[in-house]
C-alpha positions in Angstrom: 53.9 -32.6 -65.2 52.3 -30.1 -67.3 49.2 -28.4 -66.3 47.5 -27.2 -69.0 45.5 -29.4 -71.0 47.0 -31.1 -74.0 44.6 -31.6 -77.3 45.6 -33.5 -79.8 44.4 -33.0 -83.1 43.5 -35.9 -84.7 40.7 -35.0 -86.9 42.3 -33.9 -90.4 41.1 -34.9 -93.5 44.6 -36.7 -94.9 44.5 -35.8 -98.4 48.0 -35.2 -99.3 48.8 -39.0 -97.4 45.7 -40.8 -99.7 44.7 -42.5 -96.1 44.5 -41.4 -92.7 47.8 -40.0 -91.0 46.1 -40.6 -87.7 45.6 -44.6 -88.2 49.4 -44.9 -89.7 51.4 -47.3 -88.0 53.7 -45.6 -85.2 56.8 -47.5 -83.1 55.6 -50.2 -81.9 51.3 -49.1 -81.1 49.4 -49.6 -83.9 48.4 -46.1 -84.6 50.5 -42.7 -84.6 47.6 -40.7 -82.4 48.3 -43.3 -79.6 51.8 -43.5 -79.9 51.5 -39.2 -79.4 49.0 -39.8 -76.7 50.9 -42.0 -74.5 53.8 -39.7 -75.0 51.8 -36.6 -73.9 50.0 -38.4 -71.3 54.4 -38.8 -69.6 54.2 -34.3 -70.2 50.7 -32.8 -70.0 48.3 -34.5 -66.7 46.0 -34.5 -68.7 45.4 -34.7 -72.5 42.5 -35.2 -75.6 41.6 -35.8 -78.1 40.0 -34.0 -80.9 39.0 -36.0 -84.0 35.5 -36.1 -86.0 35.0 -40.2 -84.7 36.4 -41.8 -82.1 35.0 -44.9 -83.1 38.3 -45.8 -85.3 40.2 -45.7 -82.8 40.5 -48.7 -81.0 42.0 -47.6 -77.7 40.8 -45.6 -74.7 41.4 -42.5 -74.6 40.2 -39.1 -74.0 38.1 -38.0 -77.0 36.5 -35.1 -78.0 33.8 -35.3 -81.2 33.6 -32.5 -83.3 30.3 -31.0 -83.2 28.4 -33.2 -85.8 26.5 -29.3 -86.4 30.6 -28.3 -88.5 31.3 -31.5 -91.5 34.6 -29.3 -92.4 37.7 -31.1 -91.9 39.9 -28.0 -90.5 40.9 -27.5 -87.1 38.1 -24.7 -86.4 34.8 -26.5 -85.6 38.0 -28.4 -83.3 38.7 -25.3 -81.6 35.6 -23.7 -81.0 34.0 -27.7 -80.1 37.1 -27.8 -77.4 35.9 -24.7 -75.7 32.5 -25.5 -75.7 33.3 -28.8 -73.8 36.2 -28.1 -71.9 35.3 -25.0 -70.2 39.1 -24.0 -69.6 41.0 -20.5 -70.7 43.3 -22.3 -72.8 45.5 -25.4 -73.9 48.1 -26.7 -75.9 47.2 -27.8 -78.9 49.5 -30.3 -81.4 48.9 -32.1 -84.4 48.9 -35.7 -84.8 51.7 -36.0 -87.4 54.4 -33.8 -85.6 55.3 -37.2 -83.3 59.2 -35.5 -82.6 58.2 -32.5 -80.1 59.6 -33.2 -77.5 59.0 -31.6 -74.1 61.8 -29.5 -74.4 59.7 -27.3 -77.1 56.3 -27.6 -75.4 58.0 -26.6 -71.7 60.0 -23.6 -74.2 56.6 -22.1 -75.8 54.8 -23.3 -72.3 56.8 -20.3 -70.6 57.4 -17.7 -73.3 53.1 -17.8 -72.2 51.8 -14.8 -70.8 48.4 -13.2 -69.9 48.2 -10.7 -72.3 48.8 -13.7 -75.1 46.1 -14.8 -77.7 48.4 -18.0 -78.4 51.6 -18.5 -78.5 52.9 -20.9 -80.8 56.4 -22.2 -81.9 58.2 -20.9 -85.2 61.1 -21.8 -87.1 62.8 -20.8 -90.2 61.0 -22.5 -91.9 57.8 -20.5 -91.0 54.9 -20.9 -88.4 54.2 -23.6 -87.0 50.3 -23.1 -86.1 49.0 -26.7 -84.5 52.3 -26.2 -82.0 51.1 -23.8 -79.1 48.9 -22.6 -76.5 45.2 -21.2 -77.9 43.1 -18.6 -75.1 39.4 -18.8 -75.1 40.0 -15.1 -75.9 39.9 -16.5 -79.6 37.0 -18.0 -79.5 34.3 -15.7 -81.4 37.7 -15.2 -84.1 37.2 -19.0 -84.9 32.9 -18.4 -84.3 33.4 -16.5 -87.6 35.9 -18.0 -89.4 33.9 -21.6 -89.2 30.9 -18.9 -90.5 32.8 -17.0 -93.2 34.6 -20.9 -94.3 37.6 -19.3 -93.5 40.1 -22.0 -91.9 44.0 -20.5 -92.6 45.1 -20.5 -88.6 48.0 -18.7 -90.1 46.2 -15.3 -91.0 44.2 -15.4 -87.5 47.7 -15.2 -85.7 48.9 -12.4 -87.7 45.7 -10.3 -86.0 45.9 -11.9 -83.2 48.1 -11.3 -80.1 50.7 -13.8 -81.0 53.1 -14.6 -79.0 55.7 -16.2 -81.2 58.6 -18.8 -79.4 61.3 -19.5 -82.1 62.9 -22.6 -82.2 66.6 -22.4 -84.7 66.4 -27.0 -85.2 63.3 -27.8 -87.2 64.3 -31.1 -87.1 61.4 -32.3 -84.4 58.5 -29.8 -86.0 58.7 -32.7 -89.0 55.4 -32.9 -90.6 53.8 -35.7 -92.0 51.5 -35.4 -94.7 52.4 -37.7 -97.7 53.7 -41.1 -97.9 57.2 -39.2 -98.8 57.4 -37.6 -94.7 55.5 -41.1 -93.3 58.8 -43.0 -94.5 61.4 -40.0 -93.0 60.0 -39.7 -89.8 59.6 -43.4 -89.9 63.6 -43.9 -90.6 64.2 -41.1 -87.8 62.6 -43.3 -86.2 65.0 -46.5 -86.1 67.9 -44.3 -85.4 65.8 -42.6 -82.1 
């Protein structure tokens, strides 16, 4: 079990999916979020779920709702709320819509962490995976500034801070379910998993 806390981000707008992807059924679970929570709880000693409204979920978990003063549906609101709530130096962030990232990928990212890094992020030939990696509290003021400026581009933040990248030649584990076709594809993969 990894000691670093894990935060599952499940508070997005899901505009490209057309419905709340955190509530989509997945595997034998009623929701993708519960699937991810159960799975990650076997890897990390502590797992939290970052969301706008925990009442939409019908299972018990460590939910952390975004500060109500932040109306934006963006991870930046989650990051600020999390650092204010958890009082930790760092945590592992993972998007709810990436169900195929395994302990192998997670451990490689954790091993790439160092004291001077602001963040450690997964990178593939398709680009960086901003919601798969470690974020440290050193970025707290940057997140606050981003919220104030209504700028929610994590890639831009990572480019301008001390970010370490863990490179993965295989892009398959990083499948993101953004569109209905991605969800359909994920369900198909799951059948052969």
